[in-house]
DOPA-201765 format. One line per 4 residues: for each residue x, y, z of C-alpha. Coordinates in steps of 0.05 Angstrom, whole numbers, plus 5000, padded with zeros to 4 digits. Example, Ala and Ser with C-alpha at 12.3 -4.5 7.8 and 13.67 -1.06 7.14 Angstrom:
5246 4910 5156 ~ 5273 4979 5143 $
//
This chain:
5552 5065 5319 ~ 5575 5003 5357 ~ 5502 4983 5366 ~ 5492 4989 5291 $
5553 4946 5277 ~ 5530 4892 5325 ~ 5462 4893 5293 ~ 5494 4883 5224 $
5535 4825 5249 ~ 5474 4791 5279 ~ 5431 4801 5218 ~ 5480 4770 5170 $
5491 4710 5216 ~ 5417 4695 5216 ~ 5409 4711 5142 ~ 5465 4666 5122 $
5442 4610 5168 ~ 5376 4614 5133 ~ 5411 4613 5065 ~ 5450 4551 5083 $
5385 4515 5098 ~ 5377 4507 5024 ~ 5307 4537 5018 ~ 5314 4557 4946 $
5258 4591 4909 ~ 5263 4548 4847 ~ 5219 4494 4878 ~ 5163 4543 4893 $
5097 4521 4864 ~ 5075 4592 4848 ~ 5124 4599 4791 ~ 5075 4571 4740 $
5023 4625 4755 ~ 5010 4678 4703 ~ 4995 4752 4713 ~ 4979 4813 4672 $
5031 4834 4621 ~ 5086 4880 4641 ~ 5065 4953 4633 ~ 5120 4992 4667 $
5144 5004 4738 ~ 5125 5046 4798 ~ 5167 5061 4860 ~ 5156 5016 4920 $
5146 5079 4961 ~ 5104 5138 4942 ~ 5107 5185 5002 ~ 5156 5196 5059 $
5169 5251 5109 ~ 5211 5314 5110 ~ 5266 5286 5155 ~ 5302 5352 5159 $
5242 5389 5190 ~ 5205 5332 5224 ~ 5212 5342 5299 ~ 5254 5287 5330 $
5197 5271 5378 ~ 5158 5246 5317 ~ 5213 5200 5289 ~ 5181 5140 5323 $
5110 5158 5302 ~ 5067 5120 5252 ~ 5065 5150 5182 ~ 4990 5157 5186 $
4995 5202 5248 ~ 5040 5254 5214 ~ 5011 5320 5192 ~ 5008 5331 5117 $
5055 5390 5128 ~ 5112 5341 5137 ~ 5093 5292 5081 ~ 5136 5293 5017 $
5140 5254 4953 ~ 5196 5203 4957 ~ 5259 5239 4934 ~ 5290 5217 4868 $
5345 5166 4875 ~ 5405 5205 4849 ~ 5473 5172 4861 ~ 5509 5238 4850 $
5469 5271 4906 ~ 5476 5211 4952 ~ 5551 5213 4945 ~ 5558 5287 4961 $
5590 5313 5024 ~ 5544 5354 5069 ~ 5599 5401 5090 ~ 5579 5453 5039 $
5503 5440 5041 ~ 5459 5488 5079 ~ 5390 5482 5109 ~ 5350 5537 5076 $
5344 5529 5000 ~ 5298 5476 4969 ~ 5359 5445 4936 ~ 5395 5439 5003 $
5335 5407 5036 ~ 5327 5358 4978 ~ 5400 5337 4984 ~ 5395 5326 5059 $
5329 5289 5055 ~ 5355 5245 4999 ~ 5417 5225 5039 ~ 5375 5210 5101 $
5322 5172 5062 ~ 5370 5128 5022 ~ 5413 5110 5082 ~ 5450 5054 5045 $
5452 5060 4968 ~ 5456 5003 4918 ~ 5520 4963 4929 ~ 5538 5013 4983 $
5573 5006 5050 ~ 5560 5024 5122 ~ 5607 5084 5125 ~ 5547 5131 5114 $
5583 5162 5055 ~ 5525 5149 5008 ~ 5572 5124 4954 ~ 5543 5073 4905 $
5585 5012 4885 ~ 5631 5024 4945 ~ 5610 4960 4981 ~ 5569 4897 4973 $
5501 4914 5003 ~ 5456 4882 4950 ~ 5396 4928 4955 ~ 5377 4997 4980 $
5359 5014 5052 ~ 5303 5066 5053 ~ 5291 5102 5119 ~ 5216 5107 5131 $
5168 5118 5187 ~ 5131 5056 5211 ~ 5067 5041 5172 ~ 5089 5077 5109 $
5049 5044 5052 ~ 5090 5001 5004 ~ 5071 4981 4934 ~ 5085 4927 4882 $
5133 4956 4831 ~ 5100 4918 4773 ~ 5048 4865 4757 ~ 5069 4800 4788 $
5057 4740 4834 ~ 5073 4734 4908 ~ 5122 4675 4914 ~ 5142 4688 4987 $
5103 4720 5043 ~ 5140 4707 5108 ~ 5129 4731 5180 ~ 5190 4726 5223 $
5223 4760 5283 ~ 5294 4746 5260 ~ 5338 4766 5201 ~ 5298 4802 5148 $
5236 4800 5193 ~ 5170 4801 5156 ~ 5184 4802 5082 ~ 5153 4792 5013 $
5183 4767 4949 ~ 5147 4781 4883 ~ 5160 4748 4816 ~ 5152 4794 4756 $
5150 4755 4691 ~ 5165 4783 4622 ~ 5194 4850 4643 ~ 5243 4889 4600 $
5313 4862 4604 ~ 5358 4918 4629 ~ 5417 4891 4589 ~ 5376 4882 4525 $
5312 4924 4522 ~ 5289 4885 4461 ~ 5283 4822 4503 ~ 5240 4799 4561 $
5265 4769 4626 ~ 5240 4752 4696 ~ 5259 4790 4759 ~ 5243 4787 4833 $
5230 4844 4880 ~ 5241 4836 4955 ~ 5212 4880 5010 ~ 5239 4866 5080 $
5231 4889 5153 ~ 5156 4900 5142 ~ 5104 4913 5195 ~ 5040 4885 5165 $
5036 4844 5102 ~ 4974 4852 5059 ~ 4984 4796 5008 ~ 4990 4720 5010 $
5034 4670 4973 ~ 5005 4653 4906 ~ 4966 4719 4901 ~ 4969 4757 4835 $
4985 4831 4845 ~ 4980 4892 4801 ~ 5030 4948 4790 ~ 5020 5000 4844 $
4979 4953 4889 ~ 4991 4965 4963 ~ 5024 4902 4990 ~ 5050 4920 5059 $
5068 4973 5110 ~ 5139 4989 5129 ~ 5164 4968 5198 ~ 5224 4947 5239 $
5212 4872 5244 ~ 5269 4823 5248 ~ 5336 4850 5269 ~ 5322 4922 5250 $
5338 4978 5298 ~ 5293 5028 5265 ~ 5236 5028 5214 ~ 5260 5023 5142 $
5251 4983 5078 ~ 5306 4938 5053 ~ 5289 4936 4978 ~ 5322 4892 4926 $
5311 4873 4854 ~ 5342 4807 4834 ~ 5355 4772 4768 ~ 5317 4709 4749 $
5378 4663 4763 ~ 5388 4687 4834 ~ 5403 4624 4875 ~ 5360 4642 4937 $
5317 4697 4964 ~ 5323 4741 5003 ~ 5392 4746 4973 ~ 5458 4762 5006 $
5526 4758 4970 ~ 5568 4722 5022 ~ 5562 4676 5082 ~ 5592 4672 5151 $
5643 4618 5132 ~ 5670 4660 5075 ~ 5680 4723 5116 ~ 5707 4686 5177 $
5761 4652 5136 ~ 5785 4719 5109 ~ 5784 4753 5177 ~ 5723 4797 5165 $
5664 4813 5208 ~ 5598 4830 5174 ~ 5607 4905 5170 ~ 5679 4903 5147 $
5660 4850 5094 ~ 5606 4895 5065 ~ 5652 4956 5068 ~ 5707 4917 5034 $
5659 4895 4979 ~ 5662 4820 4995 ~ 5617 4785 4945 ~ 5612 4847 4901 $
5617 4809 4836 ~ 5562 4761 4856 ~ 5519 4818 4880 ~ 5529 4853 4814 $
5510 4788 4777 ~ 5446 4772 4816 ~ 5418 4842 4830 ~ 5396 4903 4790 $
5403 4975 4813 ~ 5330 4981 4833 ~ 5314 5054 4828 ~ 5354 5068 4766 $
5320 5008 4732 ~ 5251 5031 4754 ~ 5262 5102 4731 ~ 5290 5082 4663 $
5233 5035 4646 ~ 5174 5063 4685 ~ 5134 5077 4622 ~ 5156 5017 4582 $
5102 4971 4554 ~ 5102 4909 4512 ~ 5053 4897 4455 ~ 5043 4825 4476 $
5011 4790 4536 ~ 5044 4739 4581 ~ 5017 4669 4578 ~ 5025 4615 4630 $
5067 4575 4582 ~ 5117 4632 4573 ~ 5163 4618 4631 ~ 5233 4603 4607 $
5244 4649 4548 ~ 5212 4714 4524 ~ 5224 4751 4459 ~ 5184 4804 4422 $
5192 4838 4354 ~ 5181 4909 4378 ~ 5168 4950 4439 ~ 5114 5002 4450 $
5129 5063 4494 ~ 5066 5098 4520 ~ 5055 5154 4570 ~ 4987 5129 4592 $
4974 5130 4667 ~ 4914 5084 4665 ~ 4915 5015 4633 ~ 4893 5011 4561 $
4839 4962 4542 ~ 4861 4929 4479 ~ 4804 4923 4429 ~ 4815 4851 4410 $
4792 4824 4343 ~ 4765 4890 4316 ~ 4736 4858 4254 ~ 4690 4813 4294 $
4672 4859 4351 ~ 4664 4924 4312 ~ 4633 4934 4245 ~ 4672 4974 4193 $
4663 5049 4184 ~ 4621 5035 4123 ~ 4570 4998 4166 ~ 4508 5042 4173 $
4493 5017 4244 ~ 4557 5051 4269 ~ 4545 5114 4230 ~ 4615 5121 4201 $
4654 5115 4266 ~ 4715 5075 4284 ~ 4741 5067 4355 ~ 4816 5068 4361 $
4825 5059 4437 ~ 4786 5051 4501 ~ 4820 5068 4567 ~ 4793 5054 4637 $
4823 5023 4700 ~ 4811 4953 4725 ~ 4821 4972 4799 ~ 4775 5021 4834 $
4764 5049 4903 ~ 4693 5062 4927 ~ 4717 5128 4956 ~ 4745 5154 4890 $
4720 5165 4819 ~ 4759 5147 4756 ~ 4755 5163 4682 ~ 4736 5126 4619 $
4766 5154 4555 ~ 4748 5133 4484 ~ 4786 5154 4423 ~ 4753 5150 4355 $
4751 5172 4283 ~ 4684 5195 4256 ~ 4619 5220 4286 ~ 4606 5203 4359 $
4541 5212 4397 ~ 4549 5205 4472 ~ 4477 5183 4485 ~ 4489 5120 4443 $
4545 5096 4489 ~ 4527 5047 4545 ~ 4570 5021 4602 ~ 4542 4954 4623 $
4560 4949 4697 ~ 4528 4937 4764 ~ 4588 4966 4800 ~ 4600 5031 4763 $
4556 5089 4742 ~ 4579 5138 4689 ~ 4567 5208 4664 ~ 4596 5250 4608 $
4654 5295 4626 ~ 4683 5320 4560 ~ 4668 5310 4486 ~ 4717 5328 4432 $
4727 5317 4357 ~ 4766 5253 4366 ~ 4756 5231 4438 ~ 4704 5231 4494 $
4713 5221 4569 ~ 4664 5197 4622 ~ 4669 5197 4698 ~ 4663 5127 4728 $
4634 5127 4799 ~ 4635 5062 4839 ~ 4566 5044 4867 ~ 4588 4986 4910 $
4645 4937 4918 ~ 4659 4870 4884 ~ 4684 4845 4817 ~ 4652 4837 4749 $
4664 4841 4675 ~ 4648 4911 4650 ~ 4628 4918 4577 ~ 4626 4982 4536 $
4574 4985 4480 ~ 4560 5035 4425 ~ 4488 5021 4407 ~ 4488 4945 4413 $
4559 4936 4388 ~ 4611 4915 4439 ~ 4673 4959 4434 ~ 4712 4937 4496 $
4706 4896 4560 ~ 4749 4884 4621 ~ 4745 4850 4689 ~ 4743 4904 4742 $
4750 4902 4818 ~ 4722 4953 4867 ~ 4747 4957 4939 ~ 4724 5006 4991 $
4796 5022 5010 ~ 4863 5009 4977 ~ 4888 4960 5030 ~ 4822 4920 5034 $
4811 4867 4980 ~ 4748 4872 4938 ~ 4723 4806 4968 ~ 4739 4822 5040 $
4680 4811 5086 ~ 4692 4878 5120 ~ 4675 4917 5057 ~ 4601 4917 5073 $
4603 4955 5138 ~ 4662 4998 5114 ~ 4619 5020 5055 ~ 4563 5035 5103 $
4608 5080 5145 ~ 4633 5115 5083 ~ 4561 5128 5061 ~ 4546 5156 5129 $
4607 5202 5123 ~ 4640 5171 5184 ~ 4700 5142 5146 ~ 4740 5172 5088 $
4808 5137 5094 ~ 4878 5165 5089 ~ 4903 5209 5033 ~ 4931 5147 4997 $
4864 5112 4998 ~ 4883 5062 5053 ~ 4848 5051 5120 ~ 4899 5008 5159 $
4848 4964 5194 ~ 4892 4926 5242 ~ 4934 4982 5271 ~ 4920 5012 5340 $
4873 5071 5345 ~ 4878 5129 5393 ~ 4823 5152 5439 ~ 4821 5220 5404 $
4812 5190 5335 ~ 4756 5146 5362 ~ 4722 5208 5390 ~ 4727 5242 5322 $
4695 5183 5287 ~ 4640 5174 5338 ~ 4625 5249 5333 ~ 4612 5241 5259 $
4551 5199 5276 ~ 4521 5262 5305 ~ 4548 5313 5255 ~ 4595 5292 5198 $
4615 5365 5188 ~ 4634 5379 5260 ~ 4704 5410 5260 ~ 4707 5418 5184 $
4716 5493 5193 ~ 4774 5484 5242 ~ 4848 5480 5229 ~ 4851 5422 5278 $
4826 5353 5257 ~ 4804 5336 5327 ~ 4797 5396 5374 ~ 4723 5412 5366 $
4704 5339 5373 ~ 4749 5331 5434 ~ 4720 5394 5466 ~ 4650 5365 5457 $
4672 5300 5489 ~ 4702 5337 5548 ~ 4640 5380 5557 ~ 4597 5317 5560 $
4644 5284 5611 ~ 4660 5229 5561 ~ 4735 5239 5574 ~ 4777 5281 5619 $
4812 5344 5595 ~ 4882 5314 5602 ~ 4873 5261 5547 ~ 4933 5257 5501 $
4934 5246 5425 ~ 4971 5180 5431 ~ 4928 5150 5487 ~ 4897 5084 5468 $
4824 5064 5480 ~ 4795 5000 5509 ~ 4725 4971 5500 ~ 4697 4997 5566 $
4723 5068 5551 ~ 4694 5065 5481 ~ 4625 5049 5507 ~ 4625 5106 5557 $
4649 5156 5505 ~ 4598 5133 5454 ~ 4538 5135 5500 ~ 4559 5203 5527 $
4572 5233 5458 ~ 4507 5206 5429 ~ 4470 5231 5490 ~ 4434 5165 5499 $
4390 5160 5561 ~ 4411 5096 5595 ~ 4396 5067 5663 ~ 4453 5078 5713 $
4424 5023 5756 ~ 4457 4956 5740 ~ 4419 4891 5753 ~ 4452 4840 5799 $
4435 4788 5747 ~ 4497 4810 5708 ~ 4545 4801 5766 ~ 4569 4735 5738 $
4586 4769 5672 ~ 4621 4833 5694 ~ 4633 4877 5754 ~ 4565 4909 5765 $
4595 4959 5814 ~ 4647 4986 5765 ~ 4644 5055 5732 ~ 4633 5023 5664 $
4577 4974 5686 ~ 4517 5017 5662 ~ 4548 5025 5592 ~ 4565 4951 5587 $
4496 4931 5611 ~ 4463 4975 5558 ~ 4508 4949 5501 ~ 4497 4877 5523 $
4421 4886 5525 ~ 4422 4916 5455 ~ 4465 4857 5428 ~ 4522 4905 5412 $
4566 4863 5457 ~ 4570 4787 5462 ~ 4587 4746 5523 ~ 4656 4737 5493 $
4665 4812 5488 ~ 4653 4818 5563 ~ 4718 4781 5576 ~ 4760 4835 5541 $
4731 4900 5567 ~ 4800 4925 5587 ~ 4836 4906 5523 ~ 4857 4962 5475 $
4819 4965 5410 ~ 4847 4967 5340 ~ 4819 5007 5282 ~ 4776 4950 5255 $
4744 4937 5322 ~ 4726 5011 5331 ~ 4698 5016 5261 ~ 4656 4953 5273 $
4629 4981 5338 ~ 4613 5048 5307 ~ 4575 5013 5252 ~ 4534 4975 5305 $
4517 5041 5340 ~ 4500 5075 5274 ~ 4442 5026 5265 ~ 4407 5058 5324 $
4414 5127 5293 ~ 4402 5120 5218 $
//
């Protein structure tokens, strides 16, 4: 507990010193950027773990390494549950487990304190602390623009601030306002300042950067008139004059009124307006004041393509060329993953013939799924990655169009240069990504996972009939003397080890005699010399690579090497 208190004191000192530097957001050049109209909210976190049943030995693990048996949807933020005492809560019923997981997950509630009582409005903590495993995917809560993307080893650590223009005003739902969302103590940041983001877009992975003692997300939503970001409601001078340290100041609610003024209860706000949509689009010029005549509440999961200017783009139902049909809505996403299919839905009045519909796209193929009296649905399957304008025609009449973006994985931008070989590995059934569609390119990779991926070059289905995701592949590697039998699941892999494992698994006949010519490049008498010689001769390795044979590889490096080796097989 004392360690936690010291941590809190240190963090506020650094935060406040940063605040006093006067780096206010209002001078940020990204404020004039526009983004897609507000169409509701999503939670910044989708999945977490069952903290009650997760073995303590896994509490420091990466989220991606956890078995699906321990993965849960993020619990609902319920202030009544968070404020409950655990004295009468058991460990067996689903309700008991939900209560305990909720209290562990939301370690500090909105405007809470550090007494671990879970009581909302009992302190002046301006956001919500969410306990997460490291590398838990985090998402933009709404369409917006990145106004701050900061990497730091002090205070809030790595953090992102997003600007969301034209959202529903929580105090007056008939009006629009601007808000900011802040995500702090991140591990890896996936977005840059000035980048436009979409609701639900993966923007970062959770971490413990800065002065965090464990992995968690410090999440805030701030009003448009907040004086600085990341926001904190008091500074060191204020609390010192009144005899407070940091923890006692938060517990006493110092700065509570300011925190209430400049923040919004994040999860209650998101839940209340998650399906809220405006019937207007934000323009770049609409920065200071927003007002609309009415609001439209829809339950649509996928974005709706507005059929603009119906009179000019569609002929009337009396027009013979459209055979007495009128299209009322066209729904299809603008963001796609190469590894997943999506749906196109068209609602209409009249007589519809599916064969007369055409989707004009180089990125997407389509096939009929369902045809009804007043709607029809098609499956959209990405063919490659990139961006383009997709147009939907009925005969030769344009009924809708939209700019779409296809990425191979959720955390890889559609224009990332790595998409090409990632797509190749997906096509070869070597890669399929995590359950959330991400691939986490820059994280470390274990030797066992590398073995599994290399084995898929031989047989993509090896181990598919096993309860273990790795055991059959590992047994094969051991039988071929690619690794020893004592290898652990968390053991890392370096370049030299990767080459030996790959050549052994692929059963490539290579010369074990190493030419003295290479003695100036690497140790020709080493155990790895034959494998390095072969890879260098085949241009798989460069001279630069030879200087890092003992360095541990990350996921991207392993994927790239596997792609190089796949060219000798396929």
